[in-house]
GUFILUM-669610 format. One line per field, with one value per atom (N, C-alpha, C): atom name; x, y, z; residue in one letter. Coordinates in nm, 3 decimals. Layout:
% residues N
atom c(CA_...)
u c(X_...)
v c(Y_...)
w c(Z_...)
type c(A_...)
% end
This chain:
% residues 230
atom c(N_CA_C_N_CA_C_N_CA_C_N_CA_C_N_CA_C_N_CA_C_N_CA_C_N_CA_C_N_CA_C_N_CA_C_N_CA_C_N_CA_C_N_CA_C_N_CA_C_N_CA_C_N_CA_C_N_CA_C_N_CA_C_N_CA_C_N_CA_C_N_CA_C_N_CA_C_N_CA_C_N_CA_C_N_CA_C_N_CA_C_N_CA_C_N_CA_C_N_CA_C_N_CA_C_N_CA_C_N_CA_C_N_CA_C_N_CA_C_N_CA_C_N_CA_C_N_CA_C_N_CA_C_N_CA_C_N_CA_C_N_CA_C_N_CA_C_N_CA_C_N_CA_C_N_CA_C_N_CA_C_N_CA_C_N_CA_C_N_CA_C_N_CA_C_N_CA_C_N_CA_C_N_CA_C_N_CA_C_N_CA_C_N_CA_C_N_CA_C_N_CA_C_N_CA_C_N_CA_C_N_CA_C_N_CA_C_N_CA_C_N_CA_C_N_CA_C_N_CA_C_N_CA_C_N_CA_C_N_CA_C_N_CA_C_N_CA_C_N_CA_C_N_CA_C_N_CA_C_N_CA_C_N_CA_C_N_CA_C_N_CA_C_N_CA_C_N_CA_C_N_CA_C_N_CA_C_N_CA_C_N_CA_C_N_CA_C_N_CA_C_N_CA_C_N_CA_C_N_CA_C_N_CA_C_N_CA_C_N_CA_C_N_CA_C_N_CA_C_N_CA_C_N_CA_C_N_CA_C_N_CA_C_N_CA_C_N_CA_C_N_CA_C_N_CA_C_N_CA_C_N_CA_C_N_CA_C_N_CA_C_N_CA_C_N_CA_C_N_CA_C_N_CA_C_N_CA_C_N_CA_C_N_CA_C_N_CA_C_N_CA_C_N_CA_C_N_CA_C_N_CA_C_N_CA_C_N_CA_C_N_CA_C_N_CA_C_N_CA_C_N_CA_C_N_CA_C_N_CA_C_N_CA_C_N_CA_C_N_CA_C_N_CA_C_N_CA_C_N_CA_C_N_CA_C_N_CA_C_N_CA_C_N_CA_C_N_CA_C_N_CA_C_N_CA_C_N_CA_C_N_CA_C_N_CA_C_N_CA_C_N_CA_C_N_CA_C_N_CA_C_N_CA_C_N_CA_C_N_CA_C_N_CA_C_N_CA_C_N_CA_C_N_CA_C_N_CA_C_N_CA_C_N_CA_C_N_CA_C_N_CA_C_N_CA_C_N_CA_C_N_CA_C_N_CA_C_N_CA_C_N_CA_C_N_CA_C_N_CA_C_N_CA_C_N_CA_C_N_CA_C_N_CA_C_N_CA_C_N_CA_C_N_CA_C_N_CA_C_N_CA_C_N_CA_C_N_CA_C_N_CA_C_N_CA_C_N_CA_C_N_CA_C_N_CA_C_N_CA_C_N_CA_C_N_CA_C_N_CA_C_N_CA_C_N_CA_C_N_CA_C_N_CA_C_N_CA_C_N_CA_C_N_CA_C_N_CA_C_N_CA_C_N_CA_C_N_CA_C_N_CA_C_N_CA_C_N_CA_C_N_CA_C_N_CA_C_N_CA_C_N_CA_C_N_CA_C_N_CA_C_N_CA_C_N_CA_C_N_CA_C_N_CA_C_N_CA_C_N_CA_C_N_CA_C_N_CA_C_N_CA_C_N_CA_C_N_CA_C_N_CA_C_N_CA_C_N_CA_C_N_CA_C_N_CA_C_N_CA_C_N_CA_C_N_CA_C_N_CA_C_N_CA_C_N_CA_C_N_CA_C_N_CA_C)
u c(2.403_2.335_2.190_2.154_2.043_2.063_1.964_2.002_2.044_2.106_2.135_2.030_1.906_1.844_1.658_1.649_1.525_1.348_1.285_1.163_1.100_1.092_1.059_1.104_1.245_1.299_1.224_1.217_1.201_1.068_0.937_0.834_0.793_0.898_0.869_0.916_1.020_1.045_0.963_0.920_0.784_0.673_0.590_0.536_0.597_0.628_0.718_0.695_0.719_0.749_0.607_0.491_0.339_0.293_0.310_0.279_0.310_0.397_0.439_0.347_0.328_0.283_0.154_0.078_-0.070_-0.134_0.027_-0.056_-0.003_-0.009_0.045_-0.037_-0.068_-0.201_-0.148_-0.233_-0.180_-0.151_-0.137_-0.026_0.113_0.110_0.230_0.307_0.243_0.344_0.367_0.321_0.368_0.428_0.489_0.607_0.730_0.882_0.942_1.068_1.101_1.136_1.298_1.388_1.508_1.598_1.568_1.637_1.607_1.679_1.669_1.655_1.500_1.421_1.305_1.288_1.207_1.075_0.951_0.863_0.887_0.795_0.768_0.668_0.594_0.514_0.617_0.767_0.820_0.882_0.938_0.999_0.898_0.754_0.686_0.675_0.623_0.672_0.729_0.842_0.990_1.011_0.980_0.958_0.831_0.722_0.621_0.718_0.789_0.827_0.983_1.044_1.133_1.129_0.974_0.946_0.884_0.850_0.834_0.923_1.009_1.139_1.225_1.239_1.261_1.196_1.080_0.964_1.011_1.060_1.072_1.195_1.324_1.408_1.390_1.340_1.364_1.257_1.125_1.091_1.170_1.237_1.350_1.457_1.513_1.583_1.509_1.348_1.291_1.264_1.230_1.156_1.275_1.339_1.467_1.421_1.335_1.269_1.325_1.362_1.461_1.348_1.338_1.262_1.302_1.289_1.384_1.371_1.436_1.449_1.337_1.348_1.321_1.367_1.236_1.297_1.448_1.457_1.567_1.518_1.603_1.662_1.554_1.520_1.393_1.342_1.256_1.106_1.102_1.214_1.231_1.146_1.231_1.225_1.128_1.017_0.886_0.787_0.868_0.707_0.676_0.812_0.871_0.804_0.820_0.727_0.609_0.538_0.395_0.343_0.390_0.323_0.311_0.402_0.436_0.333_0.256_0.124_0.001_-0.018_-0.121_-0.171_-0.266_-0.308_-0.224_-0.231_-0.122_-0.169_-0.344_-0.402_-0.354_-0.380_-0.358_-0.198_-0.086_0.059_0.087_0.008_-0.017_-0.025_-0.115_-0.181_-0.095_-0.031_0.077_0.185_0.264_0.367_0.267_0.210_0.163_0.101_0.077_0.066_0.170_0.238_0.398_0.498_0.491_0.560_0.508_0.377_0.274_0.346_0.378_0.408_0.540_0.660_0.802_0.766_0.699_0.677_0.668_0.545_0.543_0.607_0.684_0.802_0.900_0.940_1.035_0.999_0.923_0.837_0.855_0.833_0.859_0.963_1.048_1.224_1.247_1.244_1.341_1.503_1.565_1.742_1.781_1.817_1.919_1.917_1.733_1.713_1.767_1.836_1.852_2.036_2.104_2.216_2.247_2.103_2.133_2.162_2.229_2.314_2.149_2.133_2.058_2.068_2.062_2.111_1.998_2.095_2.007_2.001_1.916_1.899_1.994_2.111_2.239_2.307_2.313_2.387_2.454_2.457_2.542_2.463_2.543_2.466_2.552_2.474_2.464_2.380_2.426_2.324_2.190_2.069_1.964_1.972_2.008_1.973_2.050_2.114_2.124_2.011_1.897_1.772_1.704_1.692_1.630_1.741_1.813_1.914_1.894_1.918_1.841_1.740_1.680_1.515_1.507_1.558_1.569_1.625_1.744_1.830_1.730_1.670_1.543_1.474_1.437_1.280_1.336_1.443_1.504_1.573_1.655_1.652_1.588_1.487_1.389_1.302_1.308_1.188_1.232_1.413_1.449_1.404_1.457_1.428_1.267_1.217_1.072_1.059_1.178_1.130_1.006_1.002_0.853_0.860_0.977_0.962_1.037_1.097_1.171_1.337_1.421_1.527_1.631_1.800_1.858_1.900_1.871_1.871_1.771_1.659_1.569_1.611_1.716_1.791_1.812_1.790_1.842_1.980_2.050_2.157_2.307_2.192_2.318_2.323_2.187_2.182_2.292_2.298_2.390_2.512_2.583_2.692_2.736_2.659_2.696_2.679_2.610_2.594_2.729_2.721_2.844_2.986_2.973_3.060_3.135_3.022_2.995_3.019_2.944_2.988_3.145_3.163_3.347_3.422_3.396_3.457_3.400_3.286_3.290_3.378_3.345_3.436_3.590_3.668_3.794_3.829_3.717_3.745_3.731_3.656_3.641_3.749_3.766_3.866_3.776_3.631_3.560_3.566_3.569_3.556_3.666_3.637_3.748_3.840_3.981_4.015_3.964_3.895_3.835_3.922_3.915_3.882_3.775_3.702_3.595_3.622_3.556_3.546_3.357_3.370_3.213_3.220_3.165_3.186_3.035_2.966_2.887_2.897_2.971_3.084_3.202_3.251_3.375_3.459_3.367_3.427_3.518_3.651_3.693_3.722_3.645_3.659_3.780_3.779_3.905_4.025_4.115_4.274_4.325_4.189_4.244_4.325_4.412_4.420_4.310_4.218_4.100_4.034_4.023_3.990_3.799_3.682_3.581_3.477_3.410_3.386_3.244_3.126_3.010_2.917_2.802_2.747_2.769_2.708_2.745_2.618_2.492_2.354_2.425_2.505_2.496_2.627_2.716_2.841_2.753_2.643_2.580_2.551_2.463_2.357_2.458_2.542_2.655_2.730_2.769_2.816_2.742_2.607_2.512_2.436_2.465_2.448_2.300_2.247_2.104_2.151_2.237_2.272_2.396_2.402_2.490_2.663_2.608_2.718_2.742_2.631_2.650_2.681_2.627_2.646_2.796_2.874_2.997_3.104_3.207_3.336_3.441_3.442_3.574_3.505_3.342_3.308_3.283_3.294_3.271_3.402_3.336_3.437_3.468_3.430_3.395_3.324_3.320_3.245_3.200_3.102_3.091_3.008_3.005_2.934_2.782_2.679_2.568_2.523_2.419_2.479_2.304_2.276_2.119_2.050)
v c(3.203_3.165_3.143_3.057_3.068_2.978_3.029_3.011_2.843_2.868_2.695_2.633_2.700_2.649_2.634_2.558_2.608_2.630_2.663_2.668_2.610_2.442_2.321_2.308_2.360_2.342_2.457_2.566_2.671_2.670_2.586_2.608_2.491_2.358_2.270_2.262_2.401_2.457_2.545_2.599_2.715_2.668_2.491_2.424_2.398_2.372_2.311_2.414_2.509_2.620_2.699_2.657_2.692_2.603_2.436_2.352_2.416_2.429_2.505_2.647_2.724_2.878_2.828_2.737_2.682_2.659_2.560_2.506_2.610_2.691_2.854_2.912_2.936_3.016_3.134_3.236_3.371_3.395_3.343_3.319_3.270_3.169_3.085_3.217_3.318_3.373_3.530_3.512_3.653_3.580_3.480_3.398_3.428_3.451_3.477_3.383_3.431_3.356_3.321_3.239_3.260_3.344_3.467_3.553_3.645_3.739_3.789_3.970_3.967_4.086_4.043_3.955_3.885_3.807_3.820_3.726_3.597_3.562_3.472_3.524_3.585_3.716_3.846_3.862_3.924_3.841_3.717_3.633_3.578_3.549_3.551_3.662_3.766_3.874_3.960_3.943_3.923_3.860_3.740_3.578_3.627_3.724_3.771_3.872_3.963_4.098_4.056_3.965_3.877_3.886_3.789_3.755_3.891_3.946_4.055_4.115_4.166_4.221_4.155_4.007_3.949_3.934_3.950_3.956_4.127_4.168_4.342_4.299_4.234_4.249_4.166_4.029_3.970_4.022_4.129_4.182_4.325_4.406_4.459_4.401_4.284_4.191_4.146_4.114_4.063_4.216_4.255_4.439_4.546_4.578_4.661_4.793_4.746_4.899_4.866_4.962_4.969_4.930_4.842_4.823_4.763_4.859_4.844_4.737_4.624_4.550_4.579_4.682_4.779_4.884_5.013_5.142_5.182_5.172_5.176_5.035_5.094_4.959_4.989_5.154_5.148_5.122_5.175_5.136_4.969_4.885_4.740_4.657_4.753_4.731_4.806_4.869_4.963_4.847_4.820_4.704_4.574_4.567_4.408_4.438_4.536_4.543_4.605_4.643_4.682_4.580_4.467_4.342_4.260_4.262_4.129_4.108_4.185_4.144_4.119_4.055_4.027_3.908_3.839_3.751_3.617_3.476_3.414_3.364_3.351_3.298_3.456_3.570_3.693_3.645_3.602_3.622_3.512_3.341_3.267_3.278_3.401_3.441_3.475_3.571_3.732_3.598_3.508_3.459_3.363_3.323_3.228_3.266_3.430_3.518_3.533_3.636_3.689_3.538_3.414_3.320_3.261_3.347_3.266_3.377_3.502_3.665_3.588_3.587_3.548_3.414_3.325_3.194_3.246_3.332_3.393_3.450_3.533_3.647_3.544_3.437_3.353_3.241_3.226_3.129_3.245_3.383_3.463_3.463_3.473_3.493_3.459_3.507_3.433_3.381_3.315_3.293_3.399_3.470_3.577_3.701_3.658_3.773_3.733_3.636_3.581_3.663_3.629_3.738_3.862_3.970_4.100_4.109_4.215_4.294_4.360_4.344_4.416_4.465_4.600_4.649_4.572_4.524_4.495_4.632_4.611_4.720_4.786_4.705_4.716_4.769_4.773_4.814_4.761_4.603_4.514_4.458_4.465_4.481_4.290_4.182_4.105_4.031_3.932_3.878_3.830_3.857_3.861_3.720_3.624_3.453_3.450_3.539_3.531_3.609_3.635_3.656_3.528_3.442_3.316_3.219_3.204_3.120_3.169_3.320_3.392_3.350_3.331_3.295_3.170_3.090_2.927_2.940_3.029_3.034_3.101_3.172_3.273_3.163_3.100_2.991_2.880_2.846_2.734_2.772_2.886_2.923_3.007_3.071_3.115_3.054_2.908_2.827_2.799_2.734_2.674_2.832_2.946_3.096_3.063_3.012_3.002_2.901_2.839_2.737_2.673_2.573_2.541_2.379_2.327_2.144_2.139_2.242_2.184_2.287_2.168_2.224_2.170_2.242_2.231_2.064_1.996_1.829_1.849_1.874_1.896_1.964_2.010_2.076_1.992_2.053_1.925_1.928_1.810_1.796_1.835_1.893_1.893_2.105_2.152_2.278_2.291_2.240_2.204_2.229_2.155_2.144_2.222_2.305_2.422_2.538_2.524_2.688_2.688_2.550_2.549_2.611_2.541_2.592_2.760_2.785_2.883_3.010_2.994_3.023_3.052_2.941_2.869_3.007_2.985_3.076_3.261_3.254_3.420_3.447_3.354_3.349_3.381_3.404_3.370_3.516_3.592_3.733_3.839_3.789_3.860_3.873_3.994_4.008_3.930_3.919_3.931_3.789_3.740_3.540_3.459_3.388_3.332_3.213_3.176_3.098_2.931_2.860_2.717_2.635_2.508_2.397_2.277_2.256_2.172_2.041_1.940_1.826_1.796_1.755_1.720_1.556_1.552_1.343_1.275_1.339_1.252_1.261_1.339_1.327_1.285_1.330_1.343_1.431_1.570_1.667_1.764_1.818_1.901_2.029_2.140_2.284_2.362_2.490_2.579_2.523_2.623_2.612_2.667_2.672_2.744_2.622_2.674_2.596_2.532_2.574_2.531_2.416_2.305_2.199_2.178_2.229_2.142_2.069_1.977_1.889_1.824_1.781_1.753_1.729_1.713_1.674_1.846_1.806_1.901_2.024_1.984_2.056_2.124_2.070_2.098_2.230_2.211_2.272_2.416_2.409_2.471_2.557_2.513_2.591_2.681_2.659_2.685_2.824_2.798_2.879_3.006_2.992_3.078_3.162_3.122_3.141_3.119_2.969_2.899_2.808_2.778_2.693_2.701_2.655_2.681_2.653_2.504_2.402_2.282_2.244_2.208_2.062_2.036_1.912_1.866_1.969_1.967_1.948_1.917_1.935_2.001_2.101_2.155_2.328_2.306_2.469_2.546_2.538_2.598_2.684_2.815_2.935_3.022_2.949_3.003_3.111_3.230_3.306_3.329_3.290_3.348_3.427_3.554_3.627_3.557_3.616_3.593_3.615_3.550_3.524_3.533_3.596_3.605_3.650)
w c(3.150_3.282_3.304_3.409_3.441_3.589_3.684_3.845_3.845_3.974_3.979_4.021_4.137_4.174_4.075_4.000_3.931_4.014_3.968_3.967_4.093_4.026_4.095_4.253_4.267_4.421_4.511_4.447_4.546_4.565_4.451_4.529_4.599_4.615_4.724_4.842_4.866_4.990_5.012_4.925_4.970_4.983_4.966_5.011_5.181_5.149_5.340_5.423_5.368_5.476_5.496_5.379_5.385_5.526_5.498_5.576_5.700_5.772_5.864_5.910_5.832_5.836_5.905_5.765_5.820_5.969_6.019_6.127_6.261_6.274_6.392_6.381_6.522_6.578_6.560_6.606_6.635_6.762_6.867_6.946_6.939_6.810_6.768_6.694_6.607_6.548_6.599_6.743_6.808_6.942_6.912_7.024_6.970_6.993_6.956_6.813_6.715_6.670_6.685_6.621_6.590_6.626_6.552_6.539_6.627_6.679_6.767_6.784_6.870_6.815_6.755_6.679_6.556_6.611_6.602_6.637_6.513_6.542_6.387_6.303_6.339_6.261_6.170_6.228_6.144_6.023_6.120_6.017_5.912_5.927_5.784_5.671_5.747_5.683_5.612_5.634_5.593_5.454_5.472_5.341_5.284_5.310_5.180_5.118_5.184_5.133_5.046_5.071_5.024_4.911_4.887_4.743_4.687_4.692_4.613_4.570_4.671_4.626_4.492_4.522_4.447_4.301_4.288_4.205_4.106_4.201_4.127_4.034_4.142_4.070_3.938_3.922_3.822_3.707_3.739_3.609_3.588_3.629_3.626_3.489_3.522_3.442_3.328_3.340_3.232_3.080_3.205_3.108_3.046_3.165_3.147_3.203_3.303_3.348_3.465_3.521_3.676_3.797_3.832_3.948_4.111_4.173_4.300_4.411_4.406_4.541_4.643_4.752_4.786_4.798_4.804_4.819_4.867_5.025_5.087_5.164_5.306_5.348_5.490_5.515_5.620_5.570_5.427_5.392_5.397_5.413_5.428_5.580_5.609_5.814_5.850_5.784_5.835_5.787_5.635_5.632_5.713_5.685_5.812_5.956_6.001_6.121_6.154_6.069_5.985_5.989_5.924_5.909_6.050_6.086_6.185_6.314_6.337_6.413_6.357_6.197_6.147_6.228_6.206_6.261_6.185_6.232_6.145_5.988_5.983_5.873_5.778_5.817_5.698_5.699_5.763_5.773_5.671_5.671_5.612_5.473_5.401_5.292_5.262_5.278_5.200_5.170_5.283_5.261_5.099_5.094_4.967_4.874_4.853_4.762_4.678_4.769_4.735_4.633_4.703_4.678_4.518_4.539_4.376_4.304_4.279_4.230_4.172_4.284_4.241_4.136_4.170_4.078_3.947_3.909_3.799_3.736_3.760_3.739_3.712_3.776_3.727_3.596_3.584_3.491_3.339_3.347_3.267_3.248_3.291_3.241_3.119_3.033_2.920_2.929_2.870_2.948_2.914_2.827_2.813_2.929_2.987_3.132_3.234_3.234_3.365_3.416_3.275_3.301_3.335_3.278_3.304_3.425_3.428_3.605_3.677_3.769_3.824_4.038_4.081_4.202_4.308_4.386_4.560_4.609_4.732_4.845_4.849_4.870_4.980_4.850_4.718_4.671_4.576_4.607_4.500_4.427_4.288_4.168_4.124_4.036_4.047_3.867_3.844_3.761_3.783_3.765_3.795_3.846_3.735_3.845_3.959_4.031_4.175_4.259_4.209_4.301_4.321_4.204_4.211_4.346_4.284_4.415_4.529_4.584_4.685_4.717_4.699_4.687_4.749_4.762_4.783_4.950_4.967_5.036_5.182_5.137_5.226_5.268_5.181_5.250_5.304_5.303_5.373_5.489_5.531_5.637_5.711_5.678_5.771_5.783_5.694_5.792_5.893_5.922_6.011_6.181_6.139_6.212_6.248_6.230_6.259_6.402_6.436_6.512_6.570_6.468_6.469_6.398_6.495_6.350_6.299_6.182_6.094_6.116_6.093_6.145_6.066_6.053_5.949_5.892_5.993_5.906_5.842_5.835_5.735_5.564_5.536_5.466_5.312_5.215_5.127_5.128_5.127_5.104_5.007_4.929_4.799_4.840_4.928_4.905_5.019_5.159_5.259_5.214_5.132_5.111_5.041_4.951_4.881_4.962_5.047_5.119_5.204_5.312_5.375_5.278_5.156_5.099_5.094_5.085_5.029_5.196_5.271_5.356_5.429_5.429_5.430_5.395_5.239_5.150_5.167_5.213_5.267_5.369_5.504_5.614_5.590_5.471_5.429_5.432_5.357_5.334_5.433_5.533_5.624_5.734_5.818_5.956_6.070_6.038_6.207_6.253_6.106_6.110_6.190_6.221_6.270_6.157_6.186_6.109_6.104_6.069_6.071_5.999_6.046_5.975_5.982_5.892_5.904_5.869_5.958_5.906_5.938_5.807_5.818_5.800_5.920_6.002_5.888_5.815_5.699_5.556_5.586_5.423_5.404_5.532_5.492_5.419_5.386_5.330_5.482_5.397_5.497_5.391_5.506_5.426_5.494_5.495_5.519_5.521_5.624_5.611_5.770_5.834_6.005_6.055_6.175_6.229_6.371_6.379_6.437_6.450_6.437_6.402_6.433_6.349_6.404_6.348_6.432_6.327_6.375_6.266_6.269_6.164_6.146_5.996_5.949_5.835_5.738_5.742_5.818_5.864_5.962_6.117_6.244_6.192_6.109_6.120_6.038_5.948_5.824_5.975_6.006_6.115_6.211_6.278_6.370_6.312_6.195_6.123_6.072_6.044_6.022_6.121_6.298_6.429_6.436_6.333_6.391_6.497_6.541_6.632_6.737_6.900_6.942_6.986_6.889_6.834_6.943_7.033_7.122_7.058_6.964_6.884_6.782_6.799_6.725_6.829_6.766_6.871_6.819_6.915_6.909_6.880_6.857_6.848_6.969_7.101_7.241_7.246_7.267_7.286_7.187_7.005_6.915_6.883_6.884_6.834_6.672_6.596_6.459_6.429_6.337_6.267_6.231_6.269_6.212_6.052_5.993_5.844_5.825_5.686_5.654_5.725)
type c(X_X_X_X_X_X_X_X_X_X_X_X_X_X_X_X_X_X_X_X_X_X_X_X_X_X_X_X_X_X_X_X_X_X_X_X_X_X_X_X_X_X_X_X_X_X_X_X_X_X_X_X_X_X_X_X_X_X_X_X_X_X_X_X_X_X_X_X_X_X_X_X_X_X_X_X_X_X_X_X_X_X_X_X_X_X_X_X_X_X_X_X_X_X_X_X_X_X_X_X_X_X_X_X_X_X_X_X_X_X_X_X_X_X_X_X_X_X_X_X_X_X_X_X_X_X_X_X_X_X_X_X_X_X_X_X_X_X_X_X_X_X_X_X_X_X_X_X_X_X_X_X_X_X_X_X_X_X_X_X_X_X_X_X_X_X_X_X_X_X_X_X_X_X_X_X_X_X_X_X_X_X_X_X_X_X_X_X_X_X_X_X_X_X_X_X_X_X_X_X_X_X_X_X_X_X_X_X_X_X_X_X_X_X_X_X_X_X_X_X_X_X_X_X_X_X_X_X_X_X_X_X_X_X_X_X_X_X_X_X_X_X_X_X_X_X_X_X_X_X_X_X_X_X_X_X_X_X_X_X_X_X_X_X_X_X_X_X_X_X_X_X_X_X_X_X_X_X_X_X_X_X_X_X_X_X_X_X_X_X_X_X_X_X_X_X_X_X_X_X_X_X_X_X_X_X_X_X_X_X_X_X_X_X_X_X_X_X_X_X_X_X_X_X_X_X_X_X_X_X_X_X_X_X_X_X_X_X_X_X_X_X_X_X_X_X_X_X_X_X_X_X_X_X_X_X_X_X_X_X_X_X_X_X_X_X_X_X_X_X_X_X_X_X_X_X_X_X_X_X_X_X_X_X_X_X_X_X_X_X_X_X_X_X_X_X_X_X_X_X_X_X_X_X_X_X_X_X_X_X_X_X_X_X_X_X_X_X_X_X_X_X_X_X_X_X_X_X_X_X_X_X_X_X_X_X_X_X_X_X_X_X_X_X_X_X_X_X_X_X_X_X_X_X_X_X_X_X_X_X_X_X_X_X_X_X_X_X_X_X_X_X_X_X_X_X_X_X_X_X_X_X_X_X_X_X_X_X_X_X_X_X_X_X_X_X_X_X_X_X_X_X_X_X_X_X_X_X_X_X_X_X_X_X_X_X_X_X_X_X_X_X_X_X_X_X_X_X_X_X_X_X_X_X_X_X_X_X_X_X_X_X_X_X_X_X_X_X_X_X_X_X_X_X_X_X_X_X_X_X_X_X_X_X_X_X_X_X_X_X_X_X_X_X_X_X_X_X_X_X_X_X_X_X_X_X_X_X_X_X_X_X_X_X_X_X_X_X_X_X_X_X_X_X_X_X_X_X_X_X_X_X_X_X_X_X_X_X_X_X_X_X_X_X_X_X_X_X_X_X_X_X_X_X_X_X_X_X_X_X_X_X_X_X_X_X_X_X_X_X_X_X_X_X_X_X_X_X_X_X_X_X_X_X_X_X_X_X_X_X_X_X_X_X_X_X_X_X_X_X_X_X_X_X_X_X_X_X_X_X)
% end
């Protein structure tokens, strides 16, 4: 087993994220993000701490010495809150340094280590390869959350297609998710077996299902409530 996402893809997405972060001013990072109750400073701090959590999981898989993603969910929240009010330059530097630590940990992983099971703070247990793939999702989705010029249409097409299929599959297992049939107008893909049909581009459908868009650019989405993801 190896990660679906190679390090080059994660580093490219991180480079785009950092280009955005480097343009933000101190006033910008104190402004609201797309995430309820979070400023852009919260999002950037979360991305940095997520990289460090992923680094600890990869280190655990490589060395066999348990190294928790976070000590607790409460500690995770406290770290994000404590770092969110820093100046823009410090926030960007933190994201850059933590991303480099993650990349170094990724590069050190021998092939067999990707198969080793590690435990996330939520209690979920997965092969360590999941930590690498999840990192790309964190970077791309939270880049959109900064609400600073990078939108769902900027996501790589293969990432969008794969993530959309995964979200639809997860909705099928949830009692709080609507039963939908999605028609992607740009690719012709049809996902889901529900009676309610929603149409739009894959990026627009995914952004809506993940709570990053009200769905105004979709047909059939009006009045449908979807659970917030990521």
